[in-house]
Backbone as CSV, one residue per row, in Angstrom:
resi,resn,N_x,N_y,N_z,CA_x,CA_y,CA_z,C_x,C_y,C_z
1,MET,5.082,16.304,2.954,5.268,15.393,1.843,6.746,15.218,1.493
2,SER,7.622,16.042,2.043,9.029,15.925,1.666,9.590,14.562,2.067
3,PHE,9.061,13.967,3.159,9.505,12.642,3.556,9.195,11.633,2.444
4,LEU,7.971,11.705,1.906,7.618,10.803,0.812,8.453,11.088,-0.422
5,ASN,8.707,12.364,-0.684,9.533,12.702,-1.840,10.944,12.144,-1.678
6,ASP,11.484,12.208,-0.463,12.805,11.635,-0.201,12.788,10.128,-0.446
7,LEU,11.727,9.479,0.028,11.609,8.038,-0.180,11.531,7.715,-1.660
8,LEU,10.784,8.535,-2.386,10.634,8.286,-3.812,11.945,8.408,-4.549
9,GLY,12.789,9.335,-4.115,14.061,9.530,-4.788,14.846,8.241,-4.878
10,ALA,14.729,7.395,-3.868,15.466,6.133,-3.843,14.859,5.098,-4.786
11,VAL,13.598,5.271,-5.147,12.914,4.264,-5.956,12.895,4.641,-7.423
12,GLN,13.282,5.858,-7.754,13.032,6.339,-9.098,13.970,5.815,-10.150
13,GLY,14.741,4.801,-9.898,15.681,4.263,-10.863,15.082,4.023,-12.240
14,GLY,14.823,5.091,-12.966,14.328,4.972,-14.325,12.826,4.773,-14.429
15,GLN,12.137,4.649,-13.320,10.695,4.451,-13.359,10.008,5.608,-12.660
16,ALA,8.720,5.736,-12.879,7.931,6.744,-12.180,7.708,6.240,-10.763
17,GLY,8.483,6.740,-9.809,8.474,6.221,-8.454,7.120,6.202,-7.793
18,GLY,6.409,7.339,-7.815,5.122,7.413,-7.142,4.126,6.439,-7.715
19,SER,4.013,6.418,-9.027,3.034,5.517,-9.618,3.462,4.066,-9.435
20,SER,4.775,3.795,-9.375,5.234,2.427,-9.109,4.825,1.978,-7.716
21,LEU,5.006,2.852,-6.725,4.617,2.507,-5.359,3.117,2.278,-5.265
22,VAL,2.343,3.149,-5.878,0.894,3.001,-5.835,0.482,1.741,-6.587
23,SER,1.169,1.436,-7.673,0.886,0.214,-8.425,1.175,-1.024,-7.566
24,ILE,2.271,-1.011,-6.840,2.605,-2.136,-5.957,1.558,-2.263,-4.858
25,ALA,1.124,-1.128,-4.296,0.058,-1.157,-3.285,-1.195,-1.787,-3.887
26,GLY,-1.511,-1.412,-5.126,-2.675,-1.985,-5.812,-2.538,-3.474,-6.024
27,GLN,-1.327,-3.914,-6.382,-1.092,-5.342,-6.572,-1.274,-6.106,-5.263
28,LEU,-0.788,-5.526,-4.163,-0.954,-6.176,-2.858,-2.433,-6.318,-2.517
29,ILE,-3.183,-5.238,-2.755,-4.614,-5.265,-2.459,-5.307,-6.303,-3.338
30,GLU,-4.956,-6.309,-4.613,-5.564,-7.251,-5.551,-5.245,-8.699,-5.172
31,LYS,-3.970,-8.966,-4.888,-3.522,-10.328,-4.556,-4.158,-10.812,-3.247
32,ALA,-4.434,-9.871,-2.336,-5.041,-10.225,-1.049,-6.531,-10.508,-1.180
33,GLY,-7.090,-10.208,-2.348,-8.522,-10.415,-2.531,-9.320,-9.142,-2.323
34,GLY,-8.709,-8.012,-2.570,-9.388,-6.723,-2.411,-9.064,-6.101,-1.066
35,VAL,-9.668,-4.957,-0.837,-9.419,-4.220,0.413,-9.788,-5.081,1.608
36,GLN,-10.935,-5.733,1.532,-11.389,-6.554,2.652,-10.394,-7.684,2.944
37,GLY,-9.861,-8.293,1.899,-8.882,-9.367,2.078,-7.597,-8.866,2.708
38,LEU,-7.119,-7.702,2.244,-5.899,-7.136,2.815,-6.104,-6.783,4.283
39,VAL,-7.232,-6.162,4.591,-7.521,-5.804,5.982,-7.583,-7.066,6.837
40,ALA,-8.179,-8.137,6.317,-8.263,-9.399,7.066,-6.869,-9.958,7.341
41,ILE,-5.992,-9.918,6.327,-4.617,-10.400,6.518,-3.915,-9.572,7.591
42,LEU,-4.038,-8.265,7.511,-3.378,-7.403,8.490,-3.949,-7.624,9.888
43,GLN,-5.270,-7.843,9.980,-5.886,-8.121,11.281,-5.363,-9.421,11.867
44,GLN,-5.224,-10.439,11.036,-4.770,-11.745,11.512,-3.324,-11.699,11.984
45,HIS,-2.586,-10.709,11.520,-1.156,-10.681,11.821,-0.736,-9.430,12.586
46,GLY,-1.638,-8.954,13.456,-1.270,-7.947,14.440,-1.450,-6.490,14.062
47,LEU,-1.989,-6.198,12.882,-2.149,-4.800,12.493,-3.623,-4.431,12.298
48,GLY,-4.500,-5.127,12.993,-5.934,-4.919,12.811,-6.394,-3.513,13.130
49,GLU,-5.930,-2.973,14.251,-6.366,-1.639,14.648,-5.924,-0.596,13.614
50,ALA,-4.690,-0.709,13.151,-4.182,0.233,12.148,-4.959,0.076,10.839
51,ALA,-5.152,-1.163,10.392,-5.860,-1.403,9.130,-7.287,-0.875,9.193
52,GLN,-7.942,-1.059,10.322,-9.306,-0.538,10.470,-9.317,0.990,10.406
53,SER,-8.265,1.614,10.925,-8.207,3.079,10.870,-8.057,3.567,9.432
54,TRP,-7.403,2.763,8.591,-7.236,3.145,7.183,-8.571,3.090,6.453
55,VAL,-9.402,2.105,6.817,-10.716,1.956,6.193,-11.675,3.018,6.731
56,GLY,-11.625,3.254,8.032,-12.541,4.197,8.669,-12.342,5.621,8.185
57,THR,-13.172,6.499,8.686,-13.149,7.886,8.227,-12.258,8.784,9.069
58,GLY,-11.668,8.259,10.138,-10.782,9.057,10.983,-9.358,9.060,10.449
59,ALA,-8.433,9.471,11.302,-7.021,9.533,10.923,-6.455,8.130,10.742
60,ASN,-5.527,7.995,9.803,-4.862,6.715,9.561,-3.766,6.501,10.589
61,GLN,-3.793,5.349,11.254,-2.720,5.004,12.179,-1.508,4.546,11.379
62,PRO,-0.313,4.995,11.772,0.893,4.570,11.043,1.318,3.156,11.427
63,VAL,2.022,2.523,10.515,2.699,1.252,10.780,4.118,1.396,10.248
64,SER,5.027,0.644,10.819,6.406,0.683,10.329,6.566,-0.289,9.166
65,GLY,7.634,-0.112,8.419,7.936,-1.044,7.343,8.138,-2.452,7.874
66,ASP,8.776,-2.553,9.046,8.998,-3.873,9.646,7.687,-4.549,10.022
67,GLN,6.768,-3.778,10.633,5.470,-4.340,11.008,4.708,-4.802,9.769
68,LEU,4.704,-3.949,8.750,3.997,-4.275,7.518,4.621,-5.502,6.856
69,GLY,5.946,-5.536,6.805,6.647,-6.664,6.191,6.336,-7.974,6.877
70,GLN,6.323,-7.948,8.208,6.031,-9.173,8.957,4.598,-9.637,8.690
71,ALA,3.646,-8.704,8.694,2.245,-9.074,8.455,2.049,-9.598,7.035
72,LEU,2.673,-8.935,6.053,2.528,-9.386,4.668,3.197,-10.733,4.448
73,GLN,4.366,-10.921,5.050,5.072,-12.203,4.930,4.227,-13.318,5.539
74,ASN,3.727,-13.104,6.749,2.911,-14.109,7.423,1.592,-14.350,6.701
75,GLY,1.127,-13.330,5.975,-0.126,-13.453,5.243,0.047,-13.993,3.831
76,GLY,1.275,-14.370,3.471,1.519,-14.976,2.172,1.826,-13.998,1.043
77,LEU,1.991,-12.716,1.374,2.251,-11.717,0.337,3.723,-11.310,0.248
78,GLY,4.567,-11.931,1.059,6.001,-11.623,1.035,6.638,-11.769,-0.333
79,PRO,6.323,-12.844,-1.083,6.940,-12.997,-2.406,6.636,-11.841,-3.359
80,LEU,5.462,-11.269,-3.252,5.106,-10.131,-4.099,5.995,-8.926,-3.776
81,VAL,6.252,-8.716,-2.496,7.123,-7.613,-2.079,8.545,-7.863,-2.573
82,GLN,9.023,-9.093,-2.420,10.374,-9.441,-2.885,10.516,-9.193,-4.386
83,GLU,9.511,-9.647,-5.136,9.545,-9.499,-6.591,9.524,-8.015,-6.988
84,ALA,8.668,-7.246,-6.343,8.570,-5.820,-6.666,9.867,-5.098,-6.335
85,ALA,10.473,-5.433,-5.193,11.743,-4.810,-4.812,12.813,-5.139,-5.839
86,GLY,12.831,-6.388,-6.308,13.799,-6.791,-7.325,13.627,-6.008,-8.612
87,LYS,12.370,-5.825,-9.027,12.099,-5.085,-10.261,12.521,-3.624,-10.138
88,LEU,12.340,-3.059,-8.945,12.696,-1.653,-8.731,14.172,-1.477,-8.392
89,GLY,14.839,-2.582,-8.083,16.252,-2.506,-7.735,16.509,-1.899,-6.363
90,VAL,15.589,-2.142,-5.430,15.758,-1.644,-4.069,15.689,-2.805,-3.087
91,ASP,16.170,-2.568,-1.899,16.096,-3.545,-0.819,14.627,-3.717,-0.407
92,PRO,14.192,-4.971,-0.163,12.806,-5.184,0.268,12.429,-4.366,1.502
93,GLY,13.359,-4.214,2.431,13.085,-3.411,3.629,12.825,-1.951,3.289
94,GLN,13.573,-1.451,2.326,13.375,-0.072,1.883,12.001,0.078,1.223
95,LEU,11.641,-0.878,0.389,10.337,-0.853,-0.270,9.218,-0.930,0.768
96,LEU,9.371,-1.781,1.767,8.350,-1.895,2.810,8.201,-0.588,3.581
97,GLY,9.310,0.097,3.809,9.244,1.398,4.465,8.412,2.376,3.654
98,GLN,8.589,2.343,2.346,7.824,3.220,1.461,6.364,2.789,1.406
99,LEU,6.138,1.485,1.306,4.764,0.986,1.265,4.010,1.284,2.559
100,SER,4.725,1.299,3.681,4.061,1.598,4.950,3.544,3.040,4.964
101,GLN,4.094,3.886,4.100,3.614,5.259,3.966,2.466,5.355,2.953
102,VAL,2.529,4.547,1.898,1.578,4.646,0.788,0.330,3.791,1.012
103,LEU,0.497,2.579,1.542,-0.626,1.648,1.668,-1.784,2.205,2.503
104,PRO,-1.524,2.883,3.628,-2.667,3.457,4.368,-3.474,4.435,3.514
105,HIS,-2.783,5.240,2.707,-3.479,6.194,1.837,-4.269,5.463,0.755
106,ALA,-3.687,4.381,0.216,-4.371,3.623,-0.835,-5.663,3.011,-0.296
107,VAL,-5.584,2.369,0.871,-6.775,1.758,1.467,-7.798,2.840,1.799
108,ASP,-7.334,3.935,2.373,-8.208,5.049,2.724,-8.909,5.589,1.473
109,HIS,-8.158,5.736,0.397,-8.670,6.251,-0.872,-9.735,5.325,-1.465
110,LEU,-9.561,4.023,-1.278,-10.481,3.043,-1.850,-11.713,2.794,-0.982
111,THR,-11.730,3.400,0.212,-12.859,3.221,1.128,-13.351,4.585,1.609
112,PRO,-13.770,5.454,0.696,-14.123,6.821,1.085,-15.302,6.911,2.050
113,ASP,-16.170,5.902,2.054,-17.329,5.939,2.948,-17.077,5.204,4.263
114,GLY,-15.821,4.785,4.481,-15.480,4.114,5.730,-15.838,2.642,5.761
115,GLN,-16.141,2.066,4.602,-16.490,0.648,4.522,-15.661,-0.016,3.434
116,ALA,-15.120,-1.195,3.737,-14.428,-1.975,2.710,-15.481,-2.599,1.805
117,PRO,-15.237,-2.600,0.488,-16.195,-3.261,-0.411,-16.317,-4.738,-0.042
118,ALA,-17.491,-5.305,-0.203,-17.708,-6.713,0.123,-16.796,-7.587,-0.727
119,GLN,-16.270,-8.634,-0.111,-15.383,-9.544,-0.828,-16.125,-10.147,-2.005
120,GLY,-15.420,-10.262,-3.132,-16.033,-10.822,-4.318,-16.596,-9.759,-5.241
121,GLN,-16.710,-8.510,-4.754,-17.208,-7.440,-5.601,-16.080,-6.795,-6.394
122,GLY,-14.886,-7.288,-6.264,-13.750,-6.640,-6.906,-13.408,-5.405,-6.105
123,GLY,-14.341,-4.482,-6.079,-14.269,-3.381,-5.143,-13.395,-2.212,-5.526
124,PHE,-12.430,-2.372,-6.396,-11.617,-1.218,-6.735,-11.064,-1.379,-8.127
125,ASP,-10.676,-0.255,-8.682,-10.032,-0.333,-9.977,-8.719,0.425,-9.877
126,LEU,-7.704,-0.138,-10.514,-6.369,0.455,-10.402,-6.336,1.886,-10.918
127,GLY,-7.258,2.233,-11.811,-7.327,3.601,-12.308,-7.609,4.583,-11.190
128,SER,-8.417,4.177,-10.212,-8.713,5.079,-9.104,-7.464,5.310,-8.256
129,LEU,-6.557,4.336,-8.236,-5.307,4.533,-7.502,-4.357,5.450,-8.254
130,ALA,-4.496,5.522,-9.575,-3.640,6.429,-10.339,-3.872,7.870,-9.908
131,SER,-5.124,8.214,-9.616,-5.399,9.571,-9.148,-4.787,9.797,-7.769
132,LEU,-4.676,8.737,-6.977,-4.030,8.849,-5.673,-2.556,9.179,-5.830
133,ALA,-1.908,8.576,-6.813,-0.492,8.872,-7.045,-0.308,10.370,-7.311
134,GLY,-1.205,10.939,-8.072,-1.136,12.366,-8.329,-1.302,13.191,-7.066
135,LYS,-2.218,12.770,-6.181,-2.438,13.503,-4.937,-1.245,13.380,-3.995
136,LEU,-0.697,12.167,-3.884,0.410,11.929,-2.936,1.733,12.523,-3.419
137,PHE,1.958,12.437,-4.707,3.287,12.741,-5.209,3.314,13.936,-6.149
138,GLY,2.229,14.693,-6.192,2.183,15.834,-7.076,2.313,15.370,-8.516
139,SER,3.050,16.087,-9.298,3.230,15.699,-10.709,4.539,14.944,-10.909
140,ALA,5.000,14.246,-9.846,6.276,13.521,-9.914,6.217,12.304,-10.826
141,ALA,5.000,11.843,-11.158,4.857,10.676,-12.024,5.169,11.071,-13.433
């Protein structure tokens, strides 16, 4: 976890870094139309195998910040990343690097049975991601 802690150090400019990252992951999922929508976007833009691993019950396949950024940009979510990076005062590339570490855990956390909730069911609540921030980042929030 020290790698994530190092990443968080760069984001903590006056905000709770871990919960901010998890909140941004939640916003991406919400804006994409839920877990199923995000997975569909990632599948359409070259990260299908990795995204499916996040939903499934096996190990999460890693993606790079660059891969994630390209898929999100092509999927129409680039402006959300730009806006979030601006609010946190970090470079979008740096934020994407951090999100590439957090987003697989967020999707995995929201799909404990290995299935994405059906589109239109809402499928997740941001409160459930708050508990993920505690697991990923200890009491750093």
